[in-house]
C-alpha positions in Angstrom: 94.4 78.2 80.6 95.4 77.7 77.0 98.0 75.0 77.6 95.9 72.8 79.9 97.6 73.5 83.2 95.4 74.2 86.2 96.1 77.0 88.7 96.8 74.4 91.4 99.5 72.8 89.3 101.1 76.2 88.7 101.0 77.1 92.4 102.7 73.8 93.5 105.3 73.5 90.8 108.7 75.2 91.1 110.1 77.6 88.5 113.7 78.2 87.6 114.9 81.8 87.4 116.3 83.0 84.1 119.8 83.4 85.5 122.0 80.3 85.8 123.1 79.5 89.3 120.0 81.0 91.0 118.1 78.8 93.4 114.7 77.3 92.6 111.8 79.6 93.6 108.4 78.4 94.7 105.5 80.1 92.9 103.4 80.1 96.1 106.1 82.0 97.9 106.3 84.5 95.0 102.5 85.0 95.2 102.6 85.5 99.0 105.4 88.1 98.6 103.3 90.1 96.1 100.3 90.2 98.5 102.5 91.7 101.3 102.7 95.1 99.7 102.2 98.1 102.0 100.6 101.3 100.9 101.1 104.8 102.1 98.2 106.8 103.4 97.2 109.8 101.3 98.8 113.1 102.2 96.4 115.6 103.6 96.0 118.2 100.8 93.8 121.1 100.2 90.1 120.5 99.6 88.1 122.5 97.1 86.1 125.3 98.7 83.4 125.1 96.0 83.0 121.3 95.7 83.5 120.5 99.4 85.7 118.3 101.5 85.4 115.3 99.2 87.3 116.9 96.3 91.1 117.6 96.6 93.0 120.3 94.8 95.9 119.1 92.5 99.2 120.7 93.2 101.1 122.0 90.1 104.7 123.2 90.5 106.8 124.7 87.8 110.3 126.2 87.9 110.4 130.0 88.4 106.7 130.3 88.9 104.3 130.2 91.8 102.7 127.0 93.0 99.2 126.5 91.6 96.4 124.4 93.2 93.5 123.5 90.9 90.3 121.5 91.1 89.6 119.1 88.2 85.9 119.1 88.8 84.9 122.8 88.8 88.2 124.4 87.5 88.7 126.4 90.7 92.4 127.6 90.9 94.5 129.1 93.7 97.9 130.7 93.1 100.3 130.5 96.1 
């Protein structure tokens, strides 16, 4: 790092929050909380009939018009 602090020193030191009256937060705890993110599974969408099951169709919705599904690879389009 540019200021001469090792990663181990950063992980073991405590950091004060910007707001006064807030408790001291440990950097290691903050890093552990960031790694606990959960991700949603992809929704099952339509696959492109020309490209195969590996390519999904993008869903485009506009007010007052029909929904359009389009493939970004081969430009196949369905109007629903």
